[in-house]
LOLOKE-521869 format. One line per field, with one value per residue (C-alpha): x, y, z. Coordinates in pm, 1 decimal. Example, Ala and Ser with C-alpha at 12.3 -4.5 7.8 and 13.67 -1.06 7.14 Angstrom:
u: c(1230.0;1367.0)
v: c(-450.0;-106.0)
w: c(780.0;714.0)
This chain:
u: c(0.0;175.0;519.2;470.6;442.3;76.0;99.3;301.1;33.6;-83.2;-406.3;-691.3;-955.9;-1287.2;-1619.0;-1900.8;-2146.7;-2045.3;-2205.6;-1904.1;-1672.8;-1557.4;-1268.4;-1039.9;-1062.1;-1191.3;-1135.7;-1210.5;-1501.8;-1524.8;-1596.6;-1908.0;-1878.0;-1742.8;-2034.6;-1822.6;-2034.6;-2357.2;-2507.4;-2835.0;-2946.6;-2889.1;-3247.2;-3462.9;-3328.9;-3135.8;-3440.4;-3330.6;-3490.4;-3823.0;-3835.6;-4078.3;-3959.2;-4080.8;-3846.5;-3620.6;-3759.6;-4111.5;-4020.4;-4061.8;-4104.8;-3922.1;-3754.0;-3548.1;-3264.6;-3167.9;-2817.7;-2581.5;-2283.5;-2243.8;-1882.6;-1954.1;-2315.1;-2202.4;-1873.6;-1985.4;-2362.9;-2451.9;-2152.8;-2068.5;-2365.9;-2656.7;-2543.8;-2485.2;-2820.1;-3003.5;-2845.7;-3065.9;-3354.4;-3385.6;-3731.7;-3641.6;-3532.9;-3324.8;-3248.9;-3029.3;-3046.5;-2766.2;-2802.1;-2512.8;-2707.1;-2875.7;-3013.7;-3151.8;-3309.1;-3449.9;-3636.1;-3801.9;-3908.9;-4045.4;-4318.9;-4455.0;-4484.5;-4207.3;-3887.7;-3783.9;-3839.3;-3517.3;-3350.6;-3138.5;-3324.8;-3233.5;-3053.8;-3313.2;-3625.7;-3786.5;-3874.5;-4251.7;-4242.7;-4073.9;-4404.2;-4534.4;-4251.9;-4108.5;-4217.6;-4129.1;-3835.5;-3921.2;-3930.2;-3613.3;-3637.5;-3635.8;-3381.0;-3128.9;-3075.9;-2880.0;-2804.2;-2633.0;-2752.6;-3099.9;-3221.9;-3092.8;-3395.9;-3676.1;-4008.3;-4218.1;-4001.5;-4013.0;-3704.0;-3735.1;-3370.1;-3077.2;-2726.5;-2530.9;-2220.2;-2106.5;-1834.5;-1584.0;-1533.2;-1194.8;-955.2;-802.9;-439.6;-136.9;137.5;408.6;313.3;329.3;672.0;803.7;664.9;848.7;536.9;642.7;334.6;-29.2;-182.5;-435.9;-540.8;-659.6;-349.7;-115.5;-315.4;-270.8;102.7;118.7;-68.2;174.7;457.9;296.3;258.8;618.1;795.6;599.1;408.7;88.0;-231.1;-249.2;-630.6;-867.9;-1217.3;-1412.2;-1617.9;-1809.5;-1947.4;-2101.2;-2174.6;-1799.9;-1810.0;-1992.6;-1726.8;-1998.4;-1934.6;-1654.4;-1900.0;-1901.7;-1522.5;-1457.7;-1698.5;-1596.6;-1961.4;-2190.8;-2488.7;-2379.2;-2571.8;-2914.1;-2927.8;-2712.3;-2705.7;-3086.0;-3101.9;-2783.6;-2784.4;-2532.7;-2380.0;-2139.4;-1981.1;-1613.6;-1484.2;-1807.7;-1777.4;-1939.0;-1718.3;-1402.8;-1489.1;-1584.9;-1328.4;-1070.0;-1239.6;-1223.8;-860.5;-754.0;-918.5;-796.3;-436.1;-427.6;-406.3;-680.1;-715.4;-655.2;-1009.3;-1256.1;-1542.1;-1369.8;-1305.6;-1378.0;-1474.4;-1383.4;-1062.2;-960.1;-929.4;-622.0;-481.0;-459.8;-357.6;-63.7;48.0;-95.8;-317.9;-228.5;-564.2;-937.6;-1200.2;-1392.0;-1519.3;-1359.5;-1577.4;-1345.4;-1024.7;-1062.6;-1179.8;-852.1;-645.6;-790.8;-602.0;-271.9;37.0;102.3;-229.2;-40.2;26.5;-335.6;-391.8;-681.5;-658.4;-910.2;-1025.5;-746.2;-892.2;-865.4;-1036.6;-785.4;-543.6;-792.4;-867.5;-1210.1;-1382.9;-1755.5;-1903.7;-2237.3;-2440.8;-2402.7;-2703.9;-2987.8;-3149.4;-3528.6;-3831.0;-4062.7;-4400.2;-4561.5;-4354.6;-4557.3;-4294.3;-4208.3;-4108.0;-3857.2;-3728.6;-3674.9;-3496.9;-3241.5;-3188.1;-3131.2;-2914.5;-2708.5;-2660.7;-2588.6;-2391.3;-2276.6;-1954.8;-2011.8;-1925.5;-1599.5;-1499.4;-1553.3;-1340.6;-1650.6;-1808.8;-2086.9;-2440.7;-2446.5;-2335.4;-2028.5;-1886.4;-1511.8;-1359.2;-1192.6;-812.3;-828.7;-1007.9;-791.9;-517.0;-714.0;-635.9;-266.6;-345.8;-542.5;-855.5;-1184.2;-1490.5;-1802.1;-2152.3;-2415.6;-2672.0;-3016.0;-3264.1;-3526.3;-3846.4;-4034.8;-3748.5;-3691.2;-3654.0;-3587.3;-3243.6;-3373.7;-3667.9;-3444.1;-3201.2;-3472.7;-3663.1;-3348.8;-3224.4;-2876.4;-2828.8;-2594.6;-2607.9;-2623.7;-2335.2;-2469.8;-2311.2;-1989.4;-1947.5;-2023.1;-1740.9;-1492.4;-1595.5;-1539.2;-1203.3;-1072.1;-1204.6;-1503.0;-1750.6;-1758.5;-1828.6;-1615.7;-1631.3;-1771.8;-2054.3;-2136.0;-2131.7;-2352.5;-2609.7;-2606.9;-2645.0;-2943.8;-3125.0;-3048.0;-3160.6;-3497.0;-3572.5;-3442.6;-3678.0;-3968.7;-3912.8;-3820.5;-4052.2;-3781.9)
v: c(0.0;308.4;156.5;70.5;-270.8;-335.8;-434.7;-127.1;113.1;316.8;479.8;555.4;283.9;437.6;289.2;395.3;331.9;492.7;198.0;-9.8;202.8;-2.4;-47.0;-318.3;-690.9;-1010.3;-1337.6;-1577.3;-1807.2;-1895.9;-1543.2;-1330.3;-1031.5;-707.9;-483.0;-171.7;6.5;-69.2;-343.7;-372.7;-668.9;-529.3;-437.1;-652.5;-1003.1;-962.5;-873.5;-530.8;-344.1;-507.7;-843.7;-911.9;-756.0;-1011.6;-1092.2;-1385.1;-1617.1;-1555.4;-1682.1;-2054.8;-2324.3;-2577.8;-2450.4;-2607.4;-2406.5;-2517.1;-2426.4;-2489.6;-2496.8;-2871.7;-2823.8;-2643.1;-2723.1;-2963.5;-2816.2;-2451.7;-2415.2;-2696.4;-2703.3;-2331.9;-2118.7;-2320.1;-2325.5;-1949.8;-1887.6;-2098.3;-1906.3;-1617.2;-1823.8;-2126.0;-2215.2;-2228.3;-2569.2;-2554.3;-2840.0;-2805.5;-2950.7;-2907.6;-2950.1;-2994.8;-2904.1;-2618.9;-2416.2;-2718.6;-2891.0;-2593.0;-2465.8;-2804.9;-2800.6;-2448.9;-2595.9;-2727.7;-2567.4;-2788.3;-2587.5;-2540.1;-2236.2;-2048.9;-2083.2;-1892.5;-1724.7;-1882.2;-1649.1;-1634.5;-1553.3;-1245.5;-970.4;-987.6;-1354.8;-1283.7;-1229.1;-1562.3;-1758.9;-1553.3;-1360.7;-988.4;-907.3;-539.4;-223.6;-105.5;224.9;42.4;-228.1;-2.6;183.9;-117.9;-344.7;-337.2;-484.0;-574.3;-400.5;-684.0;-903.9;-652.0;-582.2;-268.4;-129.0;-448.2;-663.6;-1040.9;-1138.2;-1075.2;-1127.0;-1408.2;-1208.9;-938.7;-1036.0;-863.5;-1008.3;-1126.6;-1418.0;-1638.3;-1715.2;-1886.7;-1631.2;-1896.4;-2028.8;-1676.6;-1625.5;-1956.9;-1870.8;-1539.9;-1322.8;-994.3;-783.5;-873.3;-846.7;-571.9;-664.1;-993.0;-999.4;-967.5;-1233.8;-1479.0;-1406.5;-1474.8;-1803.3;-1914.3;-1839.8;-2069.0;-2342.8;-2311.2;-2259.1;-2464.6;-2790.8;-2610.5;-2596.2;-2226.9;-2189.2;-2439.8;-2373.1;-2619.2;-2681.0;-2976.8;-2780.2;-2527.0;-2250.4;-2181.5;-2037.6;-1723.8;-1484.7;-1232.1;-1035.7;-874.3;-681.6;-379.1;-375.0;-397.1;-114.6;90.4;192.6;94.2;160.0;-99.0;-408.9;-272.1;38.0;-26.1;-401.8;-424.8;-198.5;-306.1;-456.3;-736.5;-739.1;-1018.8;-809.9;-710.5;-490.7;-508.6;-652.1;-990.6;-1036.8;-947.8;-1194.1;-1492.5;-1440.8;-1472.3;-1793.3;-1927.7;-1824.4;-1995.5;-2319.5;-2283.6;-2223.9;-2525.3;-2312.3;-2496.0;-2845.3;-3130.4;-3272.0;-3008.6;-3259.0;-3438.1;-3137.0;-3167.7;-2859.0;-2993.0;-3144.3;-2815.0;-2641.1;-2832.8;-2824.6;-2445.4;-2430.7;-2662.9;-2496.5;-2743.0;-2467.1;-2109.5;-1930.2;-1983.8;-1724.0;-1696.8;-1419.4;-1308.5;-1558.6;-1836.6;-1703.2;-1856.3;-2188.7;-2221.3;-2093.6;-2367.6;-2623.7;-2435.8;-2505.2;-2133.4;-1945.3;-1637.3;-1821.0;-1754.7;-1413.4;-1232.6;-1016.1;-821.5;-933.4;-837.7;-523.6;-150.9;167.6;442.1;278.5;233.9;-122.5;-203.9;-484.6;-537.2;-557.4;-731.7;-956.5;-1332.6;-1559.4;-1389.7;-1568.4;-1568.5;-1705.8;-1949.8;-1777.4;-2108.9;-2148.2;-2220.3;-2049.4;-1730.4;-1537.1;-1806.9;-1817.3;-1440.9;-1466.9;-1701.7;-1472.5;-1156.7;-1334.1;-1476.7;-1132.0;-957.8;-1199.2;-1516.9;-1373.7;-1582.0;-1307.2;-1219.6;-1586.2;-1627.5;-1329.0;-1128.4;-802.6;-825.6;-723.4;-539.2;-179.4;-92.4;-446.1;-478.0;-511.0;-851.3;-857.4;-988.6;-674.4;-445.4;-558.1;-406.9;-66.4;-128.9;-237.1;78.8;-116.4;71.4;-122.0;-58.6;-155.8;-197.3;79.2;-75.5;-81.5;189.2;77.0;46.5;-161.3;-384.2;-740.0;-653.8;-813.6;-1142.7;-1141.5;-1084.5;-1348.0;-1606.7;-1532.8;-1543.4;-1858.3;-1704.6;-1783.7;-1519.5;-1697.7;-2048.6;-2268.2;-2365.2;-2117.7;-2100.3;-2478.3;-2448.8;-2194.1;-2416.1;-2717.7;-2516.2;-2398.8;-2748.7;-2875.6;-3077.4;-2865.9;-2793.2;-2421.4;-2113.7;-1855.5;-1612.8;-1859.7;-1880.9;-1504.3;-1450.4;-1696.2;-1537.6;-1189.5;-1293.8;-1450.8;-1159.8;-898.9;-1065.3;-1096.7;-747.1;-588.1;-794.5;-695.0;-328.6;-257.2;-62.7)
w: c(0.0;-135.2;-80.2;282.5;438.9;490.3;852.6;938.3;822.3;1120.1;1019.0;1251.7;1275.2;1175.5;1269.6;1041.2;1319.7;1647.6;1821.6;1724.0;1936.4;2231.1;2466.8;2594.8;2519.5;2674.8;2497.0;2781.5;2714.0;3081.7;3197.5;3157.6;2929.7;3068.8;2986.2;2978.5;3238.6;3053.2;3267.0;3082.7;3288.9;3634.7;3714.1;3492.9;3494.5;3171.0;2962.8;2850.0;2568.2;2494.1;2667.9;2948.2;3272.6;3523.9;3810.8;3710.2;3975.7;3841.7;3494.0;3448.7;3186.8;2972.8;2656.1;2378.2;2225.0;1874.4;1758.3;1468.1;1706.7;1723.7;1832.3;2161.0;2247.6;2522.1;2641.2;2645.3;2621.6;2861.6;3093.8;3117.5;3017.1;3151.1;3517.7;3509.9;3343.2;3599.0;3884.1;3768.1;3628.4;3857.4;3727.1;3357.9;3231.3;2912.7;2676.4;2368.6;2021.6;1768.9;1393.9;1151.1;835.0;1017.6;726.3;545.9;844.4;1030.9;724.0;685.6;1049.2;1015.0;796.2;1126.7;1470.4;1607.8;1569.8;1929.4;2147.6;2067.9;1728.4;1480.0;1195.6;858.5;620.9;344.1;544.0;388.4;638.4;586.1;691.5;1024.6;1214.8;1083.3;1243.0;1526.8;1834.7;1850.9;2077.4;2090.4;1884.3;1711.5;1895.1;2227.2;2150.8;1978.9;2303.8;2425.9;2129.8;1792.6;1460.8;1585.1;1267.9;1048.4;1122.1;1156.6;993.7;1023.4;1304.5;1514.3;1571.6;1571.9;1611.2;1845.8;1699.3;1861.0;1773.3;1532.5;1289.1;1067.9;722.4;608.0;589.6;859.7;784.7;935.6;999.9;1015.6;671.8;531.1;682.9;548.3;204.7;206.7;211.1;367.7;295.1;335.5;-12.6;-75.3;-431.1;-584.2;-806.0;-508.6;-325.6;-613.8;-612.7;-239.2;-274.5;-546.2;-303.9;-47.5;-307.9;-425.8;-94.3;159.9;190.7;288.9;84.0;-9.9;14.8;170.0;35.6;250.8;-63.1;81.4;375.2;137.2;385.1;408.8;54.6;166.1;41.2;-47.8;270.8;71.9;-147.9;81.4;138.4;-237.2;-313.1;-9.6;11.4;300.9;70.2;-183.3;-77.4;10.7;-210.3;-518.3;-574.5;-563.2;-870.8;-1045.5;-1393.7;-1449.7;-1098.9;-1197.9;-1474.3;-1477.3;-1193.9;-994.5;-641.8;-711.7;-1016.8;-819.8;-543.0;-751.4;-1027.7;-750.0;-633.7;-989.1;-1041.1;-719.6;-834.6;-1193.8;-1083.9;-847.7;-537.4;-344.4;-198.2;-443.4;-425.1;-301.7;-279.8;9.0;232.0;602.2;802.9;1146.1;1013.5;855.6;1192.9;1317.1;962.8;947.0;1311.5;1242.1;921.2;669.2;525.7;440.6;442.4;472.5;378.6;705.4;930.8;1255.0;1443.2;1319.6;1473.6;1817.6;1673.4;1484.4;1776.5;1997.1;1786.6;1759.4;1968.4;1930.7;1904.8;1786.0;1458.3;1362.2;1208.3;1045.7;736.0;527.1;183.7;-60.4;-210.4;-155.4;-266.6;-340.4;-98.4;186.7;296.0;438.6;624.3;664.5;1014.0;1051.3;1274.0;1267.3;1313.2;1501.4;1795.1;1784.3;1968.0;1794.9;1762.3;1863.4;2182.3;2496.5;2712.0;2527.6;2837.7;2931.4;2573.6;2572.9;2906.2;2746.9;2446.6;2648.3;2905.2;2620.0;2467.0;2797.0;3007.1;2833.8;2690.7;2377.5;2127.3;2299.2;2328.3;1953.7;1857.3;1767.3;1874.4;2130.9;2040.3;2372.4;2335.0;2538.2;2543.6;2474.0;2127.5;2070.8;2040.2;1682.3;1568.6;1776.4;1538.2;1250.7;1399.0;1338.8;981.7;911.0;825.5;824.7;938.1;733.9;835.9;565.8;550.2;612.6;327.9;306.1;482.7;155.1;9.6;310.3;186.3;-178.6;-176.1;-37.8;-277.6;-578.6;-461.4;-400.7;-721.3;-934.5;-758.2;-768.1;-399.1;-260.7;76.6;-68.5;-192.3;-535.2;-774.6;-571.9;-592.9;-963.5;-998.9;-815.6;-1022.9;-1341.0;-1211.4;-1142.3;-1475.5;-1358.6;-1559.0;-1928.0;-1890.5;-1849.7;-1573.8;-1830.8;-1905.0;-1535.2;-1484.9;-1791.1;-1657.7;-1310.4;-1461.4;-1673.0;-1380.1;-1149.1;-1401.5;-1460.4;-1088.1;-1012.0;-1263.8;-1132.4;-769.9;-817.5;-1109.3;-1287.4)
């Protein structure tokens, strides 16, 4: 970047939303969050900002919490969080259910009334359907006094989802692999990134990029749209009206052309169809993998397997706008209450306790939904890198849900693995179509749906 080593750049970290300003760090999963002086649960049993305000001992009932975190549902949710929760809510009995194929299975169950009491909202639920499946948590006006990103699952000014954590987009990488490869600057363009991955291939035994193709959800590189554009309005205000969004130099083209080039130039795993998500964690931790395109939530998961946790680093997507590098900040899965739950007050108690006091976000290297909670160490490092965090501007009320509608109608699947797996398959030679063929097809389908939804 302008002749300077990337990691020596010392620009001021700018938060587009002042709500992201925070202090200090706490990365201990065994400790409750330091609420930074904003103890939202002190006087109402943890149900700040819209939940029922009964005294904790008055809330009772049996609830089932459904989660995608199969890796920590026993060791953390049951063994650590549940005892602490029941100290405040002794009359609420919580059972947990974890699902590996969360998106696929939970949407099937939502065709019935049997989808637990607390669950994470699937990614492709359109806003107008939220009241059909989930109980209101409170008004945006009320909740936003204490919480961040509760607007991401809202309809008509009512929020239905509380973020489990807030992530920054980017890439998890092994610092030792980079050093052994001779990479002295973190790349800030796709071209420089490809050069760096070739250095890993030529100078080390590590797999340069591990796509985790088989898991599918790990191919969600689309979070880089805002960093590439440098515009917080891009996703909800520009993309929804954009003709041919997969055309050259546009964010989606930049992202997925890089994915194709990595596959085409043999810079990914030898057989993508056999990738193993859980197995990839110790591989990158031990230096068998150079990078994985994952959000900041993944940092601590990889560090847990490393002999030296400091080997695991986090870098932005390799792109810049006039020399400025960006990362997108946004909420992860949103916890919600099943509208058919028989114990909604108890379910809300779990959600607000989780947001206020569990310490989950901090333990995962993420930003807490609770305003005033500490910034994780991994993102404090972004300050040294001069990275600016951007948060997507919400859609206009009358356009709320347009992006999801266009995506669903077009069957492009911005949050689904299909076209990304198709790109990787084309790159490794398992499909008789070019990347230009794929982009042309995606553009055609997007354009038709976009015109239908927007009426333009």
